[in-house]
DRENDRENNU-996227 format. One record per atom (N, C-alpha, C, O): residue number from 1; atom name; y, z, x. Coordinates in nm, 4 decimals, padded with zeros to 6 digits. Each point is the difference from the previous one (the first is absolute). Example, Ala and Ser with C-alpha at 12.3 -4.5 7.8 and 13.67 -1.06 7.14 Angstrom:
<rs>
+-----+------+----------+----------+----------+
:   n : atom :        Y :        Z :        X :
+-----+------+----------+----------+----------+
:   1 :    N : -00.5690 :  00.7800 :  01.3190 :
:   1 :   CA :  00.1190 :  00.0000 : -00.0890 :
:   1 :    C :  00.1200 :  00.0000 :  00.0900 :
:   1 :    O : -00.0019 :  00.0665 :  00.1036 :
:   2 :    N :  00.1069 : -00.1385 : -00.1386 :
:   2 :   CA :  00.1190 :  00.0060 :  00.0820 :
:   2 :    C :  00.1090 :  00.0730 : -00.0770 :
:   2 :    O :  00.1108 :  00.0169 :  00.0509 :
+-----+------+----------+----------+----------+
</rs>
This chain:
<rs>
+-----+------+----------+----------+----------+
:   n : atom :        Y :        Z :        X :
+-----+------+----------+----------+----------+
:   1 :    N :  01.2558 : -00.2894 :  00.9836 :
:   1 :   CA : -00.0969 :  00.0791 : -00.0788 :
:   1 :    C : -00.1584 : -00.0461 :  00.0176 :
:   1 :    O : -00.0434 : -00.1132 : -00.0213 :
:   2 :    N : -00.0348 :  00.2322 :  00.0669 :
:   2 :   CA : -00.1609 : -00.0540 : -00.0259 :
:   2 :    C : -00.0837 : -00.0063 : -00.1077 :
:   2 :    O :  00.0107 :  00.0646 : -00.1042 :
:   3 :    N : -00.0830 : -00.1339 :  00.1290 :
:   3 :   CA : -00.0572 : -00.0507 : -00.1516 :
:   3 :    C : -00.1857 :  00.0765 :  00.0045 :
:   3 :    O : -00.0940 : -00.0390 :  00.0693 :
:   4 :    N :  00.0965 :  00.1393 : -00.1570 :
:   4 :   CA : -00.1747 :  00.0720 : -00.0182 :
:   4 :    C : -00.0629 : -00.0588 : -00.1062 :
:   4 :    O :  00.0514 : -00.0508 : -00.0996 :
:   5 :    N : -00.1448 :  00.0597 :  00.1233 :
:   5 :   CA : -00.1135 : -00.0696 : -00.1052 :
:   5 :    C : -00.0557 :  00.1646 : -00.0265 :
:   5 :    O : -00.0260 :  00.0750 :  00.0941 :
:   6 :    N :  00.0154 : -00.0419 : -00.2140 :
:   6 :   CA : -00.0605 :  00.0904 : -00.0625 :
:   6 :    C : -00.1411 : -00.0402 : -00.0848 :
:   6 :    O :  00.0177 : -00.0813 : -00.0907 :
:   7 :    N : -00.1435 :  00.1257 :  00.1092 :
:   7 :   CA : -00.1141 : -00.0335 : -00.0750 :
:   7 :    C : -00.0434 :  00.1325 : -00.0469 :
:   7 :    O :  00.0374 :  00.1105 :  00.0393 :
:   8 :    N : -00.1149 : -00.1383 : -00.1217 :
:   8 :   CA : -00.0474 :  00.1514 : -00.0733 :
:   8 :    C : -00.1211 : -00.0562 : -00.0973 :
:   8 :    O :  00.0011 : -00.1099 : -00.0554 :
:   9 :    N : -00.1066 :  00.2096 :  00.0466 :
:   9 :   CA : -00.1038 :  00.0208 : -00.1066 :
:   9 :    C :  00.0315 :  00.1269 : -00.0771 :
:   9 :    O :  00.0033 :  00.1074 :  00.0601 :
:  10 :    N :  00.0215 : -00.1153 : -00.1995 :
:  10 :   CA :  00.0214 :  00.0984 : -00.0540 :
:  10 :    C : -00.1580 :  00.0522 : -00.0798 :
:  10 :    O : -00.0445 : -00.0630 : -00.0960 :
:  11 :    N : -00.0071 :  00.1518 :  00.1381 :
:  11 :   CA : -00.1540 :  00.0048 : -00.0679 :
:  11 :    C : -00.0207 :  00.0976 : -00.0743 :
:  11 :    O : -00.1142 :  00.0458 :  00.0043 :
:  12 :    N :  00.2033 :  00.0131 : -00.0871 :
:  12 :   CA : -00.0185 :  00.0598 : -00.1237 :
:  12 :    C :  00.0236 : -00.0612 : -00.1165 :
:  12 :    O :  00.1133 : -00.0475 : -00.0083 :
:  13 :    N : -00.1828 :  00.0329 : -00.0844 :
:  13 :   CA :  00.0161 : -00.0938 : -00.1142 :
:  13 :    C :  00.0692 :  00.0698 : -00.1028 :
:  13 :    O : -00.0517 :  00.1019 : -00.0457 :
:  14 :    N :  00.1554 : -00.1400 :  00.0052 :
:  14 :   CA :  00.0983 :  00.0335 : -00.1280 :
:  14 :    C :  00.0894 :  00.0852 :  00.0435 :
:  14 :    O :  00.0616 :  00.0665 : -00.0833 :
:  15 :    N : -00.0352 : -00.0503 :  00.2235 :
:  15 :   CA :  00.1274 :  00.0403 :  00.0479 :
:  15 :    C :  00.1045 : -00.0556 : -00.0409 :
:  15 :    O : -00.0157 : -00.1151 : -00.0408 :
:  16 :    N :  00.1307 :  00.1623 :  00.0369 :
:  16 :   CA :  00.1221 : -00.0716 : -00.0115 :
:  16 :    C :  00.0721 : -00.0091 :  00.1590 :
:  16 :    O :  00.0219 :  00.0978 :  00.0715 :
:  17 :    N :  00.0000 : -00.2020 : -00.0465 :
:  17 :   CA :  00.0415 : -00.0285 :  00.1639 :
:  17 :    C :  00.1646 : -00.0137 : -00.0430 :
:  17 :    O :  00.0674 :  00.0270 :  00.0994 :
:  18 :    N : -00.0009 : -00.0532 : -00.1913 :
:  18 :   CA :  00.1556 : -00.0391 :  00.0148 :
:  18 :    C :  00.0865 :  00.0732 :  00.0814 :
:  18 :    O :  00.1139 : -00.0325 :  00.0333 :
:  19 :    N : -00.1981 :  00.1702 :  00.0075 :
:  19 :   CA :  00.1065 :  00.0521 :  00.0671 :
:  19 :    C :  00.0027 : -00.0585 :  00.1565 :
:  19 :    O :  00.0979 :  00.0061 :  00.0744 :
:  20 :    N : -00.2232 : -00.0619 : -00.0427 :
:  20 :   CA :  00.0069 : -00.0636 :  00.1509 :
:  20 :    C :  00.0451 : -00.0793 : -00.0166 :
:  20 :    O :  00.0904 : -00.0050 :  00.0834 :
:  21 :    N : -00.0864 : -00.1098 : -00.1667 :
:  21 :   CA :  00.0565 : -00.1503 : -00.0271 :
:  21 :    C :  00.1610 :  00.0152 :  00.0025 :
:  21 :    O :  00.0772 : -00.0780 :  00.0559 :
:  22 :    N : -00.0434 :  00.1917 : -00.1261 :
:  22 :   CA :  00.1601 :  00.0287 : -00.0037 :
:  22 :    C :  00.0424 :  00.1021 :  00.1358 :
:  22 :    O :  00.1204 :  00.0206 :  00.0151 :
:  23 :    N : -00.2085 :  00.0374 :  00.0742 :
:  23 :   CA :  00.0622 :  00.0316 :  00.1239 :
:  23 :    C :  00.0092 : -00.1141 :  00.1134 :
:  23 :    O :  00.0875 :  00.0039 :  00.0865 :
:  24 :    N : -00.2030 : -00.1251 : -00.0946 :
:  24 :   CA :  00.0015 : -00.1042 :  00.0618 :
:  24 :    C :  00.1271 : -00.0469 : -00.0057 :
:  24 :    O :  00.0817 :  00.0226 :  00.0893 :
:  25 :    N : -00.0538 : -00.0967 : -00.2031 :
:  25 :   CA :  00.1258 : -00.0353 : -00.0273 :
:  25 :    C :  00.1319 :  00.0741 :  00.0268 :
:  25 :    O :  00.1065 : -00.0616 :  00.0017 :
:  26 :    N : -00.1138 :  00.1934 :  00.0190 :
:  26 :   CA :  00.1098 :  00.0926 : -00.0096 :
:  26 :    C :  00.0441 : -00.0124 :  00.1602 :
:  26 :    O :  00.1185 :  00.0023 :  00.0331 :
:  27 :    N : -00.2506 : -00.0187 :  00.0826 :
:  27 :   CA :  00.0234 :  00.0350 :  00.1237 :
:  27 :    C :  00.0426 : -00.1330 :  00.0863 :
:  27 :    O :  00.0428 : -00.0143 :  00.1145 :
:  28 :    N : -00.0743 : -00.0781 : -00.2231 :
:  28 :   CA :  00.0157 : -00.1631 :  00.0786 :
:  28 :    C :  00.1353 : -00.0653 : -00.0155 :
:  28 :    O :  00.0764 :  00.0112 : -00.0959 :
:  29 :    N : -00.0607 : -00.0766 :  00.1991 :
:  29 :   CA :  00.1114 : -00.0928 : -00.0116 :
:  29 :    C : -00.0167 : -00.1359 : -00.0119 :
:  29 :    O :  00.0259 : -00.0818 :  00.0883 :
:  30 :    N : -00.0745 :  00.0553 : -00.2106 :
:  30 :   CA : -00.0601 : -00.1353 : -00.0354 :
:  30 :    C : -00.1519 :  00.0068 :  00.0012 :
:  30 :    O : -00.0501 :  00.0472 :  00.1020 :
:  31 :    N : -00.0302 : -00.0866 : -00.1987 :
:  31 :   CA : -00.1274 : -00.0319 :  00.0232 :
:  31 :    C : -00.0514 : -00.1096 : -00.0543 :
:  31 :    O :  00.0726 : -00.0774 : -00.0624 :
:  32 :    N : -00.2189 :  00.0530 :  00.0800 :
:  32 :   CA : -00.0635 : -00.1266 : -00.0422 :
:  32 :    C : -00.1370 :  00.0869 : -00.0278 :
:  32 :    O : -00.0693 :  00.0708 :  00.0732 :
:  33 :    N :  00.0620 : -00.1057 : -00.2032 :
:  33 :   CA : -00.1808 :  00.0473 : -00.0709 :
:  33 :    C : -00.0271 : -00.1156 : -00.0931 :
:  33 :    O :  00.0424 : -00.0178 : -00.1142 :
:  34 :    N : -00.1212 : -00.0557 :  00.1867 :
:  34 :   CA : -00.0465 : -00.1054 : -00.0985 :
:  34 :    C : -00.1400 :  00.0271 :  00.0251 :
:  34 :    O : -00.0652 : -00.0982 : -00.0357 :
:  35 :    N : -00.0174 :  00.2013 :  00.0877 :
:  35 :   CA : -00.1455 : -00.0237 : -00.0074 :
:  35 :    C : -00.0225 :  00.1828 : -00.0409 :
:  35 :    O :  00.0663 :  00.0920 :  00.0479 :
:  36 :    N : -00.1682 : -00.0818 : -00.1390 :
:  36 :   CA : -00.0138 :  00.1255 : -00.0667 :
:  36 :    C :  00.0521 :  00.1248 :  00.0958 :
:  36 :    O :  00.0869 :  00.0757 : -00.0433 :
:  37 :    N : -00.1325 : -00.0610 :  00.1496 :
:  37 :   CA : -00.0081 :  00.1512 :  00.0818 :
:  37 :    C :  00.0444 : -00.0210 :  00.1030 :
:  37 :    O : -00.0424 :  00.0659 :  00.0949 :
:  38 :    N :  00.1376 : -00.1586 : -00.0754 :
:  38 :   CA :  00.0678 : -00.0551 :  00.1205 :
:  38 :    C :  00.1344 : -00.0074 : -00.0254 :
:  38 :    O :  00.0525 : -00.0640 : -00.0911 :
:  39 :    N :  00.0173 :  00.1507 :  00.1978 :
:  39 :   CA :  00.1650 : -00.0227 : -00.0020 :
:  39 :    C :  00.0466 : -00.0254 :  00.1326 :
:  39 :    O : -00.0454 :  00.0589 :  00.0981 :
:  40 :    N :  00.1482 : -00.1582 : -00.0926 :
:  40 :   CA :  00.0670 : -00.0185 :  00.1306 :
:  40 :    C :  00.1641 :  00.0795 : -00.0417 :
:  40 :    O :  00.0684 : -00.0201 : -00.1004 :
:  41 :    N : -00.0444 :  00.0996 :  00.2002 :
:  41 :   CA :  00.1128 :  00.0505 : -00.0227 :
:  41 :    C :  00.1009 :  00.0162 :  00.1002 :
:  41 :    O : -00.0567 :  00.0481 :  00.0981 :
:  42 :    N :  00.1814 : -00.0649 : -00.0741 :
:  42 :   CA :  00.1087 :  00.0163 :  00.0858 :
:  42 :    C :  00.0135 :  00.1445 :  00.0213 :
:  42 :    O :  00.0040 :  00.0653 : -00.1043 :
:  43 :    N :  00.0042 :  00.0021 :  00.2168 :
:  43 :   CA :  00.0182 :  00.1358 :  00.0111 :
:  43 :    C :  00.0367 :  00.0360 :  00.1535 :
:  43 :    O : -00.0529 : -00.0361 :  00.1051 :
:  44 :    N :  00.1548 :  00.1145 : -00.1293 :
:  44 :   CA :  00.0741 :  00.0392 :  00.1662 :
:  44 :    C : -00.0977 :  00.0825 :  00.0585 :
:  44 :    O : -00.0161 : -00.0163 :  00.1209 :
:  45 :    N : -00.0490 :  00.0960 : -00.1737 :
:  45 :   CA : -00.0980 :  00.1195 :  00.0704 :
:  45 :    C : -00.1192 : -00.0560 :  00.0468 :
:  45 :    O : -00.0158 : -00.1216 :  00.0112 :
:  46 :    N : -00.0600 :  00.1967 :  00.0139 :
:  46 :   CA : -00.1151 : -00.0377 :  00.0447 :
:  46 :    C : -00.1348 : -00.0133 : -00.0919 :
:  46 :    O :  00.0207 :  00.0180 : -00.1200 :
:  47 :    N : -00.1726 : -00.0504 :  00.1626 :
:  47 :   CA : -00.1083 :  00.0394 : -00.0694 :
:  47 :    C : -00.0100 :  00.1516 : -00.0468 :
:  47 :    O : -00.0112 :  00.0188 : -00.1212 :
:  48 :    N :  00.0133 :  00.0586 :  00.1812 :
:  48 :   CA : -00.0270 :  00.1429 : -00.0224 :
:  48 :    C :  00.0813 :  00.0368 : -00.0913 :
:  48 :    O : -00.0494 :  00.0621 : -00.0941 :
:  49 :    N :  00.1961 : -00.0884 :  00.0932 :
:  49 :   CA :  00.0916 :  00.0531 : -00.1071 :
:  49 :    C : -00.0048 : -00.0731 : -00.1308 :
:  49 :    O :  00.0587 :  00.0519 : -00.0950 :
:  50 :    N : -00.1208 : -00.1654 :  00.0782 :
:  50 :   CA : -00.0397 : -00.0803 : -00.1248 :
:  50 :    C : -00.1251 :  00.0785 : -00.0280 :
:  50 :    O : -00.0116 :  00.0368 : -00.1169 :
:  51 :    N : -00.0795 : -00.0052 :  00.1960 :
:  51 :   CA : -00.1347 :  00.0640 : -00.0386 :
:  51 :    C :  00.0429 :  00.1128 : -00.0657 :
:  51 :    O : -00.0432 :  00.0205 : -00.1135 :
:  52 :    N :  00.0963 :  00.0325 :  00.1483 :
:  52 :   CA :  00.0540 :  00.1822 : -00.0168 :
:  52 :    C :  00.0622 : -00.0044 : -00.1274 :
:  52 :    O : -00.0126 :  00.0883 : -00.0849 :
:  53 :    N :  00.0861 : -00.2010 :  00.0708 :
:  53 :   CA :  00.0832 : -00.0024 : -00.1743 :
:  53 :    C : -00.0729 : -00.0256 : -00.0968 :
:  53 :    O :  00.0305 :  00.0324 : -00.1147 :
:  54 :    N : -00.1451 : -00.0986 :  00.1474 :
:  54 :   CA : -00.1276 : -00.0397 : -00.1062 :
:  54 :    C : -00.0806 :  00.0825 : -00.0351 :
:  54 :    O : -00.0525 :  00.0115 : -00.1108 :
:  55 :    N :  00.0338 :  00.0700 :  00.2322 :
:  55 :   CA : -00.1374 :  00.0721 : -00.0055 :
:  55 :    C : -00.0094 :  00.0986 : -00.1547 :
:  55 :    O : -00.1032 :  00.0045 : -00.0671 :
:  56 :    N :  00.2210 :  00.0632 :  00.0332 :
:  56 :   CA :  00.0181 :  00.0795 : -00.0906 :
:  56 :    C : -00.0582 : -00.0590 : -00.1494 :
:  56 :    O : -00.0243 :  00.0709 : -00.0977 :
:  57 :    N :  00.0096 : -00.2072 :  00.1050 :
:  57 :   CA : -00.0238 : -00.0666 : -00.1001 :
:  57 :    C : -00.1400 : -00.0666 :  00.0042 :
:  57 :    O : -00.0375 : -00.0889 : -00.0764 :
:  58 :    N : -00.0274 :  00.1395 :  00.1672 :
:  58 :   CA : -00.1460 : -00.0590 :  00.0099 :
:  58 :    C : -00.1159 :  00.1381 : -00.0121 :
:  58 :    O :  00.0234 :  00.1117 :  00.0460 :
:  59 :    N : -00.1212 : -00.1424 : -00.1021 :
:  59 :   CA : -00.1264 :  00.1144 :  00.0234 :
:  59 :    C : -00.0753 : -00.0321 :  00.0977 :
:  59 :    O :  00.0144 : -00.1063 :  00.0605 :
:  60 :    N : -00.0959 :  00.1853 : -00.0347 :
:  60 :   CA : -00.0597 :  00.0586 :  00.1113 :
:  60 :    C : -00.0928 : -00.1392 :  00.0487 :
:  60 :    O :  00.0035 : -00.0476 :  00.1135 :
:  61 :    N : -00.0780 :  00.0008 : -00.2158 :
:  61 :   CA : -00.0852 : -00.1242 : -00.0359 :
:  61 :    C :  00.0821 : -00.1338 :  00.0647 :
:  61 :    O : -00.0473 : -00.0828 :  00.0779 :
:  62 :    N :  00.1491 :  00.0858 : -00.1194 :
:  62 :   CA :  00.0661 : -00.1413 :  00.0190 :
:  62 :    C :  00.0450 : -00.0218 :  00.1384 :
:  62 :    O :  00.0258 :  00.0856 :  00.0846 :
:  63 :    N : -00.0208 : -00.2016 : -00.0760 :
:  63 :   CA :  00.0236 : -00.0796 :  00.1683 :
:  63 :    C :  00.1424 : -00.0621 :  00.0081 :
:  63 :    O :  00.0459 : -00.0434 : -00.1057 :
:  64 :    N :  00.0160 :  00.0357 :  00.1984 :
:  64 :   CA :  00.1230 : -00.0318 :  00.0414 :
:  64 :    C : -00.0099 : -00.0501 :  00.1412 :
:  64 :    O : -00.0460 :  00.0609 :  00.0966 :
:  65 :    N :  00.1031 : -00.1968 : -00.1009 :
:  65 :   CA :  00.0441 : -00.0340 :  00.1544 :
:  65 :    C :  00.1573 : -00.0418 : -00.0087 :
:  65 :    O :  00.0556 : -00.0461 : -00.0997 :
:  66 :    N :  00.0052 :  00.0732 :  00.2298 :
:  66 :   CA :  00.1488 : -00.0470 : -00.0063 :
:  66 :    C : -00.0087 : -00.0610 :  00.1496 :
:  66 :    O : -00.0360 :  00.0665 :  00.0971 :
:  67 :    N :  00.0764 : -00.2116 : -00.0922 :
:  67 :   CA :  00.0310 : -00.0412 :  00.1435 :
:  67 :    C :  00.0885 : -00.0781 :  00.0027 :
:  67 :    O :  00.0359 : -00.0595 : -00.1016 :
:  68 :    N :  00.0241 :  00.0405 :  00.2294 :
:  68 :   CA :  00.1277 : -00.0720 :  00.0318 :
:  68 :    C : -00.0494 : -00.1613 :  00.0309 :
:  68 :    O : -00.0865 : -00.0373 :  00.0792 :
:  69 :    N :  00.1632 : -00.0359 : -00.1605 :
:  69 :   CA : -00.0458 : -00.1420 :  00.0101 :
:  69 :    C :  00.0655 : -00.0807 :  00.1254 :
:  69 :    O :  00.1123 :  00.0398 :  00.0309 :
:  70 :    N : -00.1591 : -00.1341 :  00.0367 :
:  70 :   CA :  00.0760 : -00.0573 :  00.0960 :
:  70 :    C :  00.0671 : -00.1508 : -00.0430 :
:  70 :    O : -00.0742 : -00.0959 : -00.0214 :
:  71 :    N :  00.1952 :  00.0872 :  00.0129 :
:  71 :   CA :  00.0711 : -00.1009 : -00.0375 :
:  71 :    C : -00.0661 : -00.1223 :  00.0529 :
:  71 :    O : -00.0460 : -00.0012 :  00.1141 :
:  72 :    N :  00.0399 : -00.1005 : -00.1923 :
:  72 :   CA : -00.0354 : -00.1669 :  00.0461 :
:  72 :    C : -00.1556 :  00.0083 :  00.0028 :
:  72 :    O : -00.0529 : -00.1063 :  00.0325 :
:  73 :    N : -00.0205 :  00.1954 : -00.0558 :
:  73 :   CA : -00.1415 : -00.0227 :  00.0519 :
:  73 :    C : -00.0763 :  00.0633 : -00.1637 :
:  73 :    O : -00.0334 :  00.1161 : -00.0236 :
:  74 :    N :  00.0227 : -00.2385 : -00.0705 :
:  74 :   CA : -00.0465 :  00.0324 : -00.1138 :
:  74 :    C : -00.0596 : -00.1198 : -00.0834 :
:  74 :    O :  00.0562 : -00.1069 :  00.0240 :
:  75 :    N : -00.1423 :  00.1025 : -00.1025 :
:  75 :   CA : -00.0694 : -00.0876 : -00.0546 :
:  75 :    C : -00.0123 :  00.0343 : -00.1384 :
:  75 :    O : -00.0268 :  00.1167 : -00.0286 :
:  76 :    N :  00.0456 : -00.2175 : -00.0774 :
:  76 :   CA : -00.0423 :  00.0543 : -00.1736 :
:  76 :    C : -00.0942 : -00.0905 : -00.0491 :
:  76 :    O : -00.0439 : -00.0760 :  00.0862 :
:  77 :    N : -00.0062 :  00.0594 : -00.2145 :
:  77 :   CA : -00.0675 : -00.1103 : -00.0577 :
:  77 :    C :  00.0406 :  00.0644 : -00.1528 :
:  77 :    O :  00.0055 :  00.1202 : -00.0264 :
:  78 :    N :  00.0215 : -00.2343 : -00.0672 :
:  78 :   CA :  00.0310 :  00.0207 : -00.1536 :
:  78 :    C :  00.1035 :  00.1185 : -00.0322 :
:  78 :    O :  00.0117 :  00.0673 : -00.1024 :
:  79 :    N :  00.0494 : -00.0643 :  00.2063 :
:  79 :   CA :  00.1428 :  00.1033 : -00.0638 :
:  79 :    C :  00.0763 : -00.1013 : -00.0619 :
:  79 :    O :  00.0091 : -00.1158 :  00.0407 :
:  80 :    N :  00.0615 :  00.1775 : -00.1704 :
:  80 :   CA :  00.1187 : -00.0830 : -00.0553 :
:  80 :    C :  00.1204 : -00.0106 :  00.0916 :
:  80 :    O :  00.0411 :  00.0750 :  00.0886 :
:  81 :    N :  00.0031 : -00.1902 : -00.1361 :
:  81 :   CA :  00.1200 : -00.0313 :  00.0546 :
:  81 :    C :  00.1146 :  00.1255 :  00.0531 :
:  81 :    O :  00.0450 :  00.0072 :  00.1144 :
:  82 :    N : -00.0137 :  00.0826 : -00.2233 :
:  82 :   CA :  00.0789 :  00.0992 :  00.0070 :
:  82 :    C : -00.0427 :  00.1234 :  00.1175 :
:  82 :    O :  00.0774 :  00.0708 :  00.0644 :
:  83 :    N : -00.1923 : -00.0723 : -00.0624 :
:  83 :   CA : -00.0701 :  00.0881 :  00.1247 :
:  83 :    C :  00.0058 : -00.0450 :  00.1333 :
:  83 :    O :  00.0147 :  00.0715 :  00.0992 :
:  84 :    N : -00.0312 : -00.2366 : -00.1032 :
:  84 :   CA :  00.0136 : -00.0585 :  00.1510 :
:  84 :    C :  00.1106 :  00.0013 :  00.0507 :
:  84 :    O :  00.0176 : -00.0013 :  00.1218 :
:  85 :    N :  00.1082 :  00.0050 : -00.2402 :
:  85 :   CA :  00.1321 : -00.0275 :  00.0424 :
:  85 :    C :  00.0222 :  00.1350 :  00.0698 :
:  85 :    O :  00.0502 : -00.0080 :  00.1121 :
:  86 :    N : -00.0807 :  00.1390 : -00.1620 :
:  86 :   CA :  00.0169 :  00.1326 :  00.0589 :
:  86 :    C : -00.0707 : -00.0050 :  00.1111 :
:  86 :    O :  00.0564 :  00.0524 :  00.0960 :
:  87 :    N : -00.1559 : -00.0952 : -00.0770 :
:  87 :   CA : -00.0734 :  00.0246 :  00.1281 :
:  87 :    C :  00.0496 : -00.0742 :  00.1091 :
:  87 :    O : -00.0077 :  00.0484 :  00.1129 :
:  88 :    N :  00.0596 : -00.1636 : -00.1324 :
:  88 :   CA :  00.0567 : -00.1171 :  00.1006 :
:  88 :    C :  00.1381 :  00.0823 :  00.0346 :
:  88 :    O :  00.0444 :  00.0014 :  00.1148 :
:  89 :    N :  00.0207 :  00.0681 : -00.2253 :
:  89 :   CA :  00.1185 :  00.0473 :  00.0786 :
:  89 :    C :  00.0020 :  00.1342 :  00.0736 :
:  89 :    O :  00.0855 :  00.0392 :  00.0794 :
:  90 :    N : -00.2010 :  00.0268 : -00.1227 :
:  90 :   CA : -00.0225 :  00.0995 :  00.0730 :
:  90 :    C : -00.0735 :  00.0443 :  00.1273 :
:  90 :    O :  00.0277 :  00.0857 :  00.0838 :
:  91 :    N : -00.1167 : -00.1599 : -00.0943 :
:  91 :   CA : -00.1039 : -00.0218 :  00.1100 :
:  91 :    C :  00.0098 : -00.1241 :  00.0881 :
:  91 :    O : -00.0828 : -00.0191 :  00.0891 :
+-----+------+----------+----------+----------+
</rs>
């Protein structure tokens, strides 16, 4: 299973984005969420499929990036032990 990074800027103040977060969790086969607007998820599809699943939960002025991650090529700083363990097991 591939691991994808989802990053977003939600630019409308006061809007409830609970639906977006619920959808990310729903489409993932395991996830990592230790940074405010960044998720790493396991997913059997491709980046376009993920983007299309999330688009209905975004406003026109929001920004979204979905990118496939390469196993074995990552680095971090200050990540909690539970987050680092997930990264070591999945990347």
